[in-house]
C-alpha positions as CSV (number, residue, x, y, z in Angstrom):
1,M,21.1,21.7,18.4
2,I,23.8,19.9,16.5
3,D,25.5,18.7,19.7
4,D,22.1,17.5,21.1
5,G,21.2,15.6,17.8
6,Q,18.1,17.8,17.3
7,I,18.8,18.3,13.6
8,Y,18.0,14.8,12.7
9,P,14.5,13.7,11.7
10,T,12.6,11.4,14.1
11,M,9.6,9.3,13.8
12,D,7.2,7.8,16.3
13,G,6.9,4.4,14.6
14,P,4.0,3.0,16.7
15,A,1.9,6.2,16.1
16,V,2.5,6.0,12.4
17,F,1.6,2.3,12.4
18,K,-1.6,2.9,14.3
19,K,-2.7,5.7,11.8
20,A,-1.6,3.8,8.7
21,V,-3.6,0.6,9.5
22,V,-6.7,2.7,9.9
23,K,-6.3,5.1,6.9
24,F,-4.9,2.6,4.4
25,P,-8.0,0.3,4.4
26,E,-10.3,3.3,4.7
27,V,-9.0,4.9,1.5
28,I,-9.1,1.5,-0.3
29,M,-12.7,1.0,0.8
30,E,-13.6,4.5,-0.3
31,A,-12.4,3.8,-3.9
32,L,-14.2,0.4,-3.9
33,A,-17.5,1.9,-2.6
34,K,-17.5,4.6,-5.2
35,N,-17.4,1.9,-7.8
36,N,-20.0,-0.4,-6.1
37,M,-17.2,-3.0,-5.4
38,T,-15.9,-4.8,-2.4
39,P,-12.4,-6.2,-1.5
40,A,-13.5,-9.5,-3.0
41,D,-13.7,-7.8,-6.4
42,L,-10.0,-6.9,-6.4
43,D,-7.7,-9.0,-8.5
44,M,-4.6,-7.2,-7.1
45,L,-3.8,-4.7,-4.4
46,I,-0.4,-2.9,-4.9
47,P,0.3,-1.2,-1.5
48,H,3.0,1.3,-0.9
49,Q,6.0,-0.7,0.1
50,A,7.1,1.1,3.2
51,N,6.4,-1.5,5.9
52,L,5.5,-5.2,5.3
53,R,3.6,-5.4,8.7
54,I,1.3,-2.5,7.6
55,A,0.7,-4.2,4.2
56,Q,0.0,-7.5,5.9
57,F,-2.4,-5.8,8.4
58,V,-4.3,-4.2,5.6
59,Q,-4.5,-7.5,3.8
60,H,-5.9,-9.2,6.9
61,T,-8.3,-6.3,7.5
62,L,-9.7,-6.5,4.0
63,K,-9.7,-10.3,4.1
64,L,-7.6,-10.5,0.9
65,R,-5.8,-13.7,-0.1
66,D,-2.0,-13.8,-0.6
67,D,-2.5,-13.9,-4.4
68,Q,-4.5,-10.6,-4.2
69,V,-1.7,-8.5,-2.7
70,Y,1.7,-7.9,-4.2
71,N,4.7,-7.0,-1.9
72,N,8.3,-6.7,-2.9
73,I,9.7,-4.7,0.0
74,Q,11.6,-7.9,1.0
75,Q,13.7,-7.5,-2.2
76,Y,14.2,-3.7,-2.4
77,G,13.4,-2.1,0.9
78,N,11.4,1.1,1.1
79,T,11.8,2.8,-2.3
80,T,9.6,5.7,-1.1
81,A,7.4,7.3,-3.9
82,A,8.7,4.7,-6.5
83,S,7.5,1.7,-4.5
84,V,4.0,1.5,-6.1
85,P,5.0,1.8,-9.7
86,I,8.0,-0.6,-9.2
87,A,5.7,-3.2,-7.6
88,L,3.0,-2.7,-10.2
89,C,5.5,-3.2,-13.1
90,E,7.0,-6.2,-11.4
91,A,3.6,-7.8,-10.7
92,W,2.6,-7.3,-14.4
93,E,5.9,-8.6,-15.7
94,K,5.4,-11.8,-13.6
95,G,1.9,-12.3,-15.2
96,L,0.1,-11.6,-11.9
97,I,-1.9,-8.8,-13.5
98,K,-3.9,-9.6,-16.6
99,D,-6.1,-7.6,-19.1
100,G,-9.4,-6.8,-17.5
101,D,-8.1,-7.2,-13.9
102,T,-9.3,-4.8,-11.2
103,V,-6.1,-3.3,-9.6
104,C,-6.0,-1.0,-6.6
105,L,-2.9,1.1,-5.9
106,A,-2.8,2.5,-2.4
107,A,-0.3,4.5,-0.4
108,F,0.2,5.9,3.1
109,G,3.2,8.2,3.1
110,S,5.2,10.8,4.7
111,G,3.4,13.8,6.0
112,F,0.6,11.5,6.9
113,T,-0.9,11.6,3.4
114,W,-2.8,8.7,1.9
115,A,-4.5,7.9,-1.4
116,S,-5.7,5.1,-3.6
117,A,-6.6,4.6,-7.3
118,L,-8.7,1.8,-8.7
119,L,-7.8,0.7,-12.2
120,R,-9.3,-1.6,-14.8
121,W,-6.1,-3.1,-16.3
């Protein structure tokens, strides 16, 4: 197995992308619906910072403006489980999240797990 390189993890990137761009918006819409809200009600979406193309696809799917979505993967890369809290803190420190704002945290991660949380800041 070592000689054949079978001990290294592999990923089917296109398959992950296809699943992520379906489940990510789905879980966000689920949280919004349970609160009688729509994407237009969001002041800020903080997506998991694993892949900028996925985040941009979700933004487009939900028809969110650039100022409604915070991405920092360009500066840090994929910081795995820390990506959402890092991005949330950074957006707040920059004044992009204010008292009373509706903020959605959402992630699609390893093991094909996904979740979201809707916050009143």
